[in-house]
BALOBA-1460 file (C-alpha; in Angstrom, 3 decimals):
// residues 271
<rec num="1" residu="x" x="-133.422" y="158.518" z="-29.767"/>
<rec num="2" residu="x" x="-135.264" y="159.174" z="-26.479"/>
<rec num="3" residu="x" x="-138.242" y="157.122" z="-25.338"/>
<rec num="4" residu="x" x="-140.101" y="157.963" z="-22.127"/>
<rec num="5" residu="x" x="-142.533" y="155.230" z="-21.103"/>
<rec num="6" residu="x" x="-145.042" y="155.598" z="-18.281"/>
<rec num="7" residu="x" x="-142.630" y="157.643" z="-16.175"/>
<rec num="8" residu="x" x="-143.764" y="158.249" z="-12.595"/>
<rec num="9" residu="x" x="-141.913" y="159.920" z="-9.729"/>
<rec num="10" residu="x" x="-143.121" y="160.050" z="-6.127"/>
<rec num="11" residu="x" x="-141.208" y="161.790" z="-3.356"/>
<rec num="12" residu="x" x="-141.659" y="160.329" z="0.109"/>
<rec num="13" residu="x" x="-140.307" y="161.461" z="3.443"/>
<rec num="14" residu="x" x="-141.243" y="162.920" z="6.831"/>
<rec num="15" residu="x" x="-144.623" y="161.273" z="6.577"/>
<rec num="16" residu="x" x="-145.421" y="163.011" z="3.288"/>
<rec num="17" residu="x" x="-145.989" y="161.575" z="-0.151"/>
<rec num="18" residu="x" x="-145.802" y="163.913" z="-3.151"/>
<rec num="19" residu="x" x="-146.595" y="162.598" z="-6.626"/>
<rec num="20" residu="x" x="-144.550" y="164.897" z="-8.863"/>
<rec num="21" residu="x" x="-144.916" y="163.048" z="-12.161"/>
<rec num="22" residu="x" x="-147.800" y="160.634" z="-12.710"/>
<rec num="23" residu="x" x="-147.618" y="159.019" z="-16.143"/>
<rec num="24" residu="x" x="-145.436" y="160.599" z="-18.816"/>
<rec num="25" residu="x" x="-145.047" y="158.966" z="-22.202"/>
<rec num="26" residu="x" x="-143.482" y="160.599" z="-25.273"/>
<rec num="27" residu="x" x="-140.579" y="160.188" z="-27.679"/>
<rec num="28" residu="x" x="-137.907" y="162.423" z="-29.168"/>
<rec num="29" residu="x" x="-136.567" y="161.500" z="-32.588"/>
<rec num="30" residu="x" x="-132.893" y="161.639" z="-33.520"/>
<rec num="31" residu="x" x="-131.886" y="165.158" z="-34.523"/>
<rec num="32" residu="x" x="-135.095" y="166.730" z="-33.193"/>
<rec num="33" residu="x" x="-135.296" y="169.881" z="-31.058"/>
<rec num="34" residu="x" x="-138.228" y="169.503" z="-28.666"/>
<rec num="35" residu="x" x="-139.297" y="172.039" z="-26.048"/>
<rec num="36" residu="x" x="-141.145" y="171.103" z="-22.856"/>
<rec num="37" residu="x" x="-143.459" y="173.649" z="-21.223"/>
<rec num="38" residu="x" x="-146.040" y="173.472" z="-18.476"/>
<rec num="39" residu="x" x="-147.406" y="175.277" z="-15.425"/>
<rec num="40" residu="x" x="-144.949" y="176.327" z="-12.751"/>
<rec num="41" residu="x" x="-144.171" y="173.435" z="-10.403"/>
<rec num="42" residu="x" x="-145.451" y="170.758" z="-12.784"/>
<rec num="43" residu="x" x="-142.321" y="168.618" z="-12.492"/>
<rec num="44" residu="x" x="-140.334" y="169.653" z="-15.567"/>
<rec num="45" residu="x" x="-136.991" y="169.520" z="-13.762"/>
<rec num="46" residu="x" x="-137.893" y="166.233" z="-12.060"/>
<rec num="47" residu="x" x="-138.655" y="164.764" z="-15.471"/>
<rec num="48" residu="x" x="-135.386" y="166.001" z="-16.944"/>
<rec num="49" residu="x" x="-133.351" y="164.633" z="-14.026"/>
<rec num="50" residu="x" x="-135.008" y="161.234" z="-14.446"/>
<rec num="51" residu="x" x="-134.212" y="161.325" z="-18.152"/>
<rec num="52" residu="x" x="-130.608" y="162.253" z="-17.436"/>
<rec num="53" residu="x" x="-130.161" y="159.450" z="-14.926"/>
<rec num="54" residu="x" x="-129.783" y="161.871" z="-12.005"/>
<rec num="55" residu="x" x="-132.985" y="160.629" z="-10.330"/>
<rec num="56" residu="x" x="-134.473" y="157.155" z="-10.288"/>
<rec num="57" residu="x" x="-138.141" y="157.064" z="-11.355"/>
<rec num="58" residu="x" x="-140.666" y="155.383" z="-9.078"/>
<rec num="59" residu="x" x="-141.968" y="153.453" z="-12.081"/>
<rec num="60" residu="x" x="-141.717" y="153.561" z="-15.841"/>
<rec num="61" residu="x" x="-138.505" y="153.933" z="-17.790"/>
<rec num="62" residu="x" x="-136.414" y="156.117" z="-20.069"/>
<rec num="63" residu="x" x="-134.632" y="154.619" z="-23.061"/>
<rec num="64" residu="x" x="-131.715" y="156.273" z="-24.847"/>
<rec num="65" residu="x" x="-131.086" y="154.696" z="-28.252"/>
<rec num="66" residu="x" x="-132.986" y="151.627" z="-27.065"/>
<rec num="67" residu="x" x="-131.049" y="151.204" z="-23.809"/>
<rec num="68" residu="x" x="-132.599" y="151.812" z="-20.404"/>
<rec num="69" residu="x" x="-131.242" y="154.837" z="-18.533"/>
<rec num="70" residu="x" x="-130.234" y="153.755" z="-15.016"/>
<rec num="71" residu="x" x="-127.593" y="156.426" z="-14.398"/>
<rec num="72" residu="x" x="-125.990" y="159.296" z="-16.347"/>
<rec num="73" residu="x" x="-125.498" y="157.728" z="-19.795"/>
<rec num="74" residu="x" x="-122.319" y="158.374" z="-21.811"/>
<rec num="75" residu="x" x="-124.242" y="159.662" z="-24.839"/>
<rec num="76" residu="x" x="-125.988" y="162.485" z="-22.994"/>
<rec num="77" residu="x" x="-125.003" y="165.924" z="-21.678"/>
<rec num="78" residu="x" x="-126.905" y="168.236" z="-19.314"/>
<rec num="79" residu="x" x="-126.968" y="172.054" z="-19.237"/>
<rec num="80" residu="x" x="-128.292" y="173.311" z="-15.912"/>
<rec num="81" residu="x" x="-130.239" y="176.464" z="-15.166"/>
<rec num="82" residu="x" x="-127.803" y="177.859" z="-12.598"/>
<rec num="83" residu="x" x="-124.585" y="178.303" z="-14.555"/>
<rec num="84" residu="x" x="-122.973" y="179.974" z="-11.511"/>
<rec num="85" residu="x" x="-123.248" y="176.700" z="-9.590"/>
<rec num="86" residu="x" x="-122.385" y="174.335" z="-12.437"/>
<rec num="87" residu="x" x="-119.026" y="175.941" z="-13.267"/>
<rec num="88" residu="x" x="-116.075" y="175.631" z="-10.900"/>
<rec num="89" residu="x" x="-114.928" y="179.195" z="-10.054"/>
<rec num="90" residu="x" x="-111.358" y="178.127" z="-9.195"/>
<rec num="91" residu="x" x="-110.898" y="176.534" z="-12.639"/>
<rec num="92" residu="x" x="-110.257" y="178.471" z="-15.814"/>
<rec num="93" residu="x" x="-112.744" y="178.324" z="-18.682"/>
<rec num="94" residu="x" x="-110.718" y="175.801" z="-20.641"/>
<rec num="95" residu="x" x="-110.360" y="173.575" z="-17.598"/>
<rec num="96" residu="x" x="-114.111" y="173.707" z="-16.913"/>
<rec num="97" residu="x" x="-114.863" y="172.653" z="-20.470"/>
<rec num="98" residu="x" x="-112.229" y="169.911" z="-20.436"/>
<rec num="99" residu="x" x="-113.240" y="168.400" z="-17.081"/>
<rec num="100" residu="x" x="-115.873" y="165.846" z="-18.303"/>
<rec num="101" residu="x" x="-113.555" y="164.783" z="-21.127"/>
<rec num="102" residu="x" x="-111.182" y="163.317" z="-18.540"/>
<rec num="103" residu="x" x="-113.758" y="160.560" z="-18.013"/>
<rec num="104" residu="x" x="-113.190" y="159.495" z="-21.611"/>
<rec num="105" residu="x" x="-110.255" y="157.570" z="-22.999"/>
<rec num="106" residu="x" x="-108.816" y="160.565" z="-24.848"/>
<rec num="107" residu="x" x="-105.320" y="161.927" z="-25.169"/>
<rec num="108" residu="x" x="-104.492" y="165.450" z="-24.006"/>
<rec num="109" residu="x" x="-104.167" y="166.794" z="-27.552"/>
<rec num="110" residu="x" x="-107.612" y="165.455" z="-28.505"/>
<rec num="111" residu="x" x="-109.148" y="166.939" z="-25.360"/>
<rec num="112" residu="x" x="-107.640" y="170.328" z="-26.144"/>
<rec num="113" residu="x" x="-108.898" y="170.096" z="-29.713"/>
<rec num="114" residu="x" x="-112.457" y="169.425" z="-28.500"/>
<rec num="115" residu="x" x="-112.250" y="172.275" z="-25.974"/>
<rec num="116" residu="x" x="-111.016" y="174.693" z="-28.622"/>
<rec num="117" residu="x" x="-113.711" y="173.664" z="-31.095"/>
<rec num="118" residu="x" x="-116.486" y="173.943" z="-28.493"/>
<rec num="119" residu="x" x="-115.391" y="177.386" z="-27.317"/>
<rec num="120" residu="x" x="-115.136" y="178.595" z="-30.913"/>
<rec num="121" residu="x" x="-118.682" y="177.328" z="-31.520"/>
<rec num="122" residu="x" x="-120.046" y="179.556" z="-28.746"/>
<rec num="123" residu="x" x="-117.844" y="182.552" z="-29.586"/>
<rec num="124" residu="x" x="-115.538" y="182.279" z="-26.555"/>
<rec num="125" residu="x" x="-112.270" y="181.077" z="-28.050"/>
<rec num="126" residu="x" x="-110.450" y="184.067" z="-26.497"/>
<rec num="127" residu="x" x="-111.761" y="183.319" z="-22.976"/>
<rec num="128" residu="x" x="-110.020" y="179.967" z="-22.518"/>
<rec num="129" residu="x" x="-107.684" y="181.342" z="-19.837"/>
<rec num="130" residu="x" x="-110.281" y="183.389" z="-17.942"/>
<rec num="131" residu="x" x="-112.066" y="182.395" z="-14.754"/>
<rec num="132" residu="x" x="-115.884" y="182.094" z="-14.841"/>
<rec num="133" residu="x" x="-116.301" y="184.922" z="-12.323"/>
<rec num="134" residu="x" x="-114.541" y="187.252" z="-14.769"/>
<rec num="135" residu="x" x="-117.287" y="186.689" z="-17.366"/>
<rec num="136" residu="x" x="-120.841" y="187.979" z="-17.672"/>
<rec num="137" residu="x" x="-123.782" y="185.688" z="-16.903"/>
<rec num="138" residu="x" x="-124.461" y="185.098" z="-20.580"/>
<rec num="139" residu="x" x="-120.825" y="184.234" z="-21.239"/>
<rec num="140" residu="x" x="-120.794" y="181.830" z="-18.297"/>
<rec num="141" residu="x" x="-123.801" y="180.008" z="-19.743"/>
<rec num="142" residu="x" x="-121.980" y="179.819" z="-23.078"/>
<rec num="143" residu="x" x="-119.130" y="178.110" z="-21.230"/>
<rec num="144" residu="x" x="-121.625" y="175.601" z="-19.791"/>
<rec num="145" residu="x" x="-122.974" y="174.953" z="-23.298"/>
<rec num="146" residu="x" x="-119.420" y="174.582" z="-24.644"/>
<rec num="147" residu="x" x="-118.652" y="172.026" z="-21.929"/>
<rec num="148" residu="x" x="-121.673" y="169.993" z="-23.051"/>
<rec num="149" residu="x" x="-120.708" y="170.268" z="-26.735"/>
<rec num="150" residu="x" x="-117.116" y="169.215" z="-26.097"/>
<rec num="151" residu="x" x="-118.434" y="165.971" z="-24.637"/>
<rec num="152" residu="x" x="-119.857" y="165.173" z="-28.129"/>
<rec num="153" residu="x" x="-123.247" y="164.014" z="-26.852"/>
<rec num="154" residu="x" x="-125.962" y="162.413" z="-28.945"/>
<rec num="155" residu="x" x="-128.581" y="164.063" z="-26.729"/>
<rec num="156" residu="x" x="-128.450" y="167.431" z="-24.988"/>
<rec num="157" residu="x" x="-130.820" y="168.085" z="-22.072"/>
<rec num="158" residu="x" x="-131.275" y="171.763" z="-21.194"/>
<rec num="159" residu="x" x="-133.092" y="172.764" z="-17.999"/>
<rec num="160" residu="x" x="-134.340" y="176.365" z="-18.313"/>
<rec num="161" residu="x" x="-130.776" y="177.404" z="-19.196"/>
<rec num="162" residu="x" x="-131.573" y="181.048" z="-19.966"/>
<rec num="163" residu="x" x="-133.870" y="181.841" z="-17.050"/>
<rec num="164" residu="x" x="-131.226" y="183.845" z="-15.172"/>
<rec num="165" residu="x" x="-129.975" y="186.094" z="-17.991"/>
<rec num="166" residu="x" x="-131.333" y="189.376" z="-19.336"/>
<rec num="167" residu="x" x="-133.700" y="189.563" z="-22.310"/>
<rec num="168" residu="x" x="-131.111" y="190.597" z="-24.914"/>
<rec num="169" residu="x" x="-128.662" y="187.906" z="-23.820"/>
<rec num="170" residu="x" x="-131.482" y="185.387" z="-23.811"/>
<rec num="171" residu="x" x="-132.329" y="186.186" z="-27.440"/>
<rec num="172" residu="x" x="-128.669" y="185.747" z="-28.441"/>
<rec num="173" residu="x" x="-128.442" y="182.412" z="-26.624"/>
<rec num="174" residu="x" x="-131.673" y="181.162" z="-28.226"/>
<rec num="175" residu="x" x="-130.195" y="181.843" z="-31.656"/>
<rec num="176" residu="x" x="-126.954" y="180.184" z="-30.574"/>
<rec num="177" residu="x" x="-128.817" y="176.990" z="-29.628"/>
<rec num="178" residu="x" x="-130.763" y="176.933" z="-32.907"/>
<rec num="179" residu="x" x="-127.531" y="177.437" z="-34.828"/>
<rec num="180" residu="x" x="-125.634" y="174.715" z="-32.975"/>
<rec num="181" residu="x" x="-128.561" y="172.331" z="-33.354"/>
<rec num="182" residu="x" x="-128.628" y="172.815" z="-37.118"/>
<rec num="183" residu="x" x="-124.841" y="172.639" z="-37.506"/>
<rec num="184" residu="x" x="-124.215" y="169.597" z="-35.316"/>
<rec num="185" residu="x" x="-127.443" y="167.626" z="-35.625"/>
<rec num="186" residu="x" x="-127.660" y="167.029" z="-31.868"/>
<rec num="187" residu="x" x="-130.950" y="165.833" z="-30.402"/>
<rec num="188" residu="x" x="-132.068" y="168.522" z="-27.922"/>
<rec num="189" residu="x" x="-134.741" y="168.402" z="-25.231"/>
<rec num="190" residu="x" x="-135.168" y="171.946" z="-23.935"/>
<rec num="191" residu="x" x="-137.200" y="172.655" z="-20.790"/>
<rec num="192" residu="x" x="-138.503" y="176.202" z="-20.385"/>
<rec num="193" residu="x" x="-141.272" y="178.089" z="-18.615"/>
<rec num="194" residu="x" x="-141.246" y="180.721" z="-21.381"/>
<rec num="195" residu="x" x="-143.936" y="180.004" z="-23.983"/>
<rec num="196" residu="x" x="-142.481" y="182.353" z="-26.591"/>
<rec num="197" residu="x" x="-139.075" y="180.717" z="-26.210"/>
<rec num="198" residu="x" x="-140.572" y="177.246" z="-26.648"/>
<rec num="199" residu="x" x="-142.344" y="178.210" z="-29.872"/>
<rec num="200" residu="x" x="-139.331" y="180.102" z="-31.226"/>
<rec num="201" residu="x" x="-136.841" y="177.305" z="-30.547"/>
<rec num="202" residu="x" x="-138.733" y="174.079" z="-30.964"/>
<rec num="203" residu="x" x="-139.679" y="171.934" z="-33.895"/>
<rec num="204" residu="x" x="-142.237" y="170.470" z="-31.503"/>
<rec num="205" residu="x" x="-143.633" y="171.634" z="-28.164"/>
<rec num="206" residu="x" x="-144.716" y="169.130" z="-25.517"/>
<rec num="207" residu="x" x="-147.230" y="170.757" z="-23.169"/>
<rec num="208" residu="x" x="-147.411" y="169.236" z="-19.691"/>
<rec num="209" residu="x" x="-150.347" y="169.277" z="-17.317"/>
<rec num="210" residu="x" x="-150.289" y="170.602" z="-13.775"/>
<rec num="211" residu="x" x="-148.782" y="168.303" z="-11.142"/>
<rec num="212" residu="x" x="-149.066" y="165.325" z="-10.936"/>
<rec num="213" residu="x" x="-147.897" y="165.597" z="-14.488"/>
<rec num="214" residu="x" x="-149.010" y="163.930" z="-17.696"/>
<rec num="215" residu="x" x="-148.532" y="164.991" z="-21.311"/>
<rec num="216" residu="x" x="-151.355" y="167.339" z="-22.182"/>
<rec num="217" residu="x" x="-150.562" y="167.932" z="-25.839"/>
<rec num="218" residu="x" x="-147.784" y="167.645" z="-28.405"/>
<rec num="219" residu="x" x="-147.764" y="170.494" z="-30.893"/>
<rec num="220" residu="x" x="-145.820" y="170.590" z="-34.148"/>
<rec num="221" residu="x" x="-144.282" y="174.012" z="-34.749"/>
<rec num="222" residu="x" x="-144.727" y="174.657" z="-38.464"/>
<rec num="223" residu="x" x="-142.621" y="177.806" z="-38.636"/>
<rec num="224" residu="x" x="-139.849" y="178.174" z="-41.251"/>
<rec num="225" residu="x" x="-136.576" y="176.441" z="-40.437"/>
<rec num="226" residu="x" x="-134.737" y="179.761" z="-40.780"/>
<rec num="227" residu="x" x="-135.784" y="181.851" z="-37.791"/>
<rec num="228" residu="x" x="-134.638" y="185.164" z="-36.387"/>
<rec num="229" residu="x" x="-135.705" y="187.329" z="-33.491"/>
<rec num="230" residu="x" x="-136.824" y="190.233" z="-35.670"/>
<rec num="231" residu="x" x="-139.092" y="188.515" z="-38.206"/>
<rec num="232" residu="x" x="-140.173" y="185.204" z="-36.650"/>
<rec num="233" residu="x" x="-141.696" y="186.753" z="-33.543"/>
<rec num="234" residu="x" x="-143.946" y="189.069" z="-35.598"/>
<rec num="235" residu="x" x="-145.074" y="186.273" z="-37.918"/>
<rec num="236" residu="x" x="-148.867" y="185.786" z="-37.522"/>
<rec num="237" residu="x" x="-148.320" y="182.022" z="-37.299"/>
<rec num="238" residu="x" x="-145.944" y="182.515" z="-34.379"/>
<rec num="239" residu="x" x="-148.675" y="184.450" z="-32.581"/>
<rec num="240" residu="x" x="-151.237" y="181.711" z="-33.287"/>
<rec num="241" residu="x" x="-148.980" y="178.976" z="-31.945"/>
<rec num="242" residu="x" x="-147.966" y="181.006" z="-28.935"/>
<rec num="243" residu="x" x="-151.612" y="181.757" z="-28.118"/>
<rec num="244" residu="x" x="-152.558" y="178.090" z="-28.496"/>
<rec num="245" residu="x" x="-149.832" y="176.935" z="-26.076"/>
<rec num="246" residu="x" x="-150.751" y="179.681" z="-23.611"/>
<rec num="247" residu="x" x="-154.405" y="178.581" z="-23.690"/>
<rec num="248" residu="x" x="-153.381" y="174.987" z="-23.011"/>
<rec num="249" residu="x" x="-151.254" y="175.963" z="-20.015"/>
<rec num="250" residu="x" x="-154.036" y="178.121" z="-18.576"/>
<rec num="251" residu="x" x="-156.443" y="175.196" z="-19.021"/>
<rec num="252" residu="x" x="-153.934" y="172.947" z="-17.244"/>
<rec num="253" residu="x" x="-153.820" y="175.365" z="-14.312"/>
<rec num="254" residu="x" x="-157.619" y="175.220" z="-14.119"/>
<rec num="255" residu="x" x="-157.470" y="171.425" z="-14.093"/>
<rec num="256" residu="x" x="-159.274" y="170.966" z="-17.398"/>
<rec num="257" residu="x" x="-158.813" y="167.553" z="-19.024"/>
<rec num="258" residu="x" x="-155.758" y="167.020" z="-21.244"/>
<rec num="259" residu="x" x="-155.792" y="166.879" z="-25.000"/>
<rec num="260" residu="x" x="-154.914" y="163.628" z="-26.731"/>
<rec num="261" residu="x" x="-151.280" y="162.905" z="-25.934"/>
<rec num="262" residu="x" x="-150.287" y="162.676" z="-29.588"/>
<rec num="263" residu="x" x="-148.997" y="165.139" z="-32.112"/>
<rec num="264" residu="x" x="-152.010" y="167.218" z="-33.016"/>
<rec num="265" residu="x" x="-153.150" y="167.322" z="-36.637"/>
<rec num="266" residu="x" x="-155.935" y="169.782" z="-35.889"/>
<rec num="267" residu="x" x="-153.863" y="172.635" z="-34.474"/>
<rec num="268" residu="x" x="-154.802" y="176.097" z="-35.728"/>
<rec num="269" residu="x" x="-153.940" y="176.232" z="-39.456"/>
<rec num="270" residu="x" x="-151.942" y="179.072" z="-41.005"/>
<rec num="271" residu="x" x="-154.069" y="181.990" z="-42.158"/>
């Protein structure tokens, strides 16, 4: 579904040259939920913007379903970290969710149907007439997720979407994403700085090196498909995986050499 090949991004200006991403290569299969983690400032957002067609890479390419991404592709939706800046405060919730649908060749009744279905999926069907500023932070991020779902994307890119909400809301939103992923079969690439979140959400975790960024390791998360905040996070295997990813990120900060950039078969086995 997604194929990143030798992606490199260099920022230049005012006599400075900053190599944010050096050589990133990995794939995301159709229907997979992959989490990206790495040291702070390693270029996770730069990578995601290149994948979403919001930034042009210096070299390399991103393919979506075999087609090169050269601008925001029609089969992809993006959920940003700062929900307060991605929703229009003068537009009601329903209007915010409907807005990207106006770029499609859809009738008004079909647009309203998609808006209603998306808001029901995130538990906000009663908020259609509210303004974003009348909702809590967690509810506003649900609106942003609903807007992405209404667009019926094949791929959903999520850039640290829960970083600005409280811990309880974050747990609820994590379960919401897992539930929507299983119900709708959307391919999700989820960027986070939270190691526990990456292990809890992902079927696979891609660990990035420090900047300039390369893939340090790809780790299969062999936890049960059915996960919940109460039992999964106290599972000994969860702790093993979380510790392994943490060790890799600390090694990346120290500048230690990366692991093989393939899915590891020798990750710590279940006890």
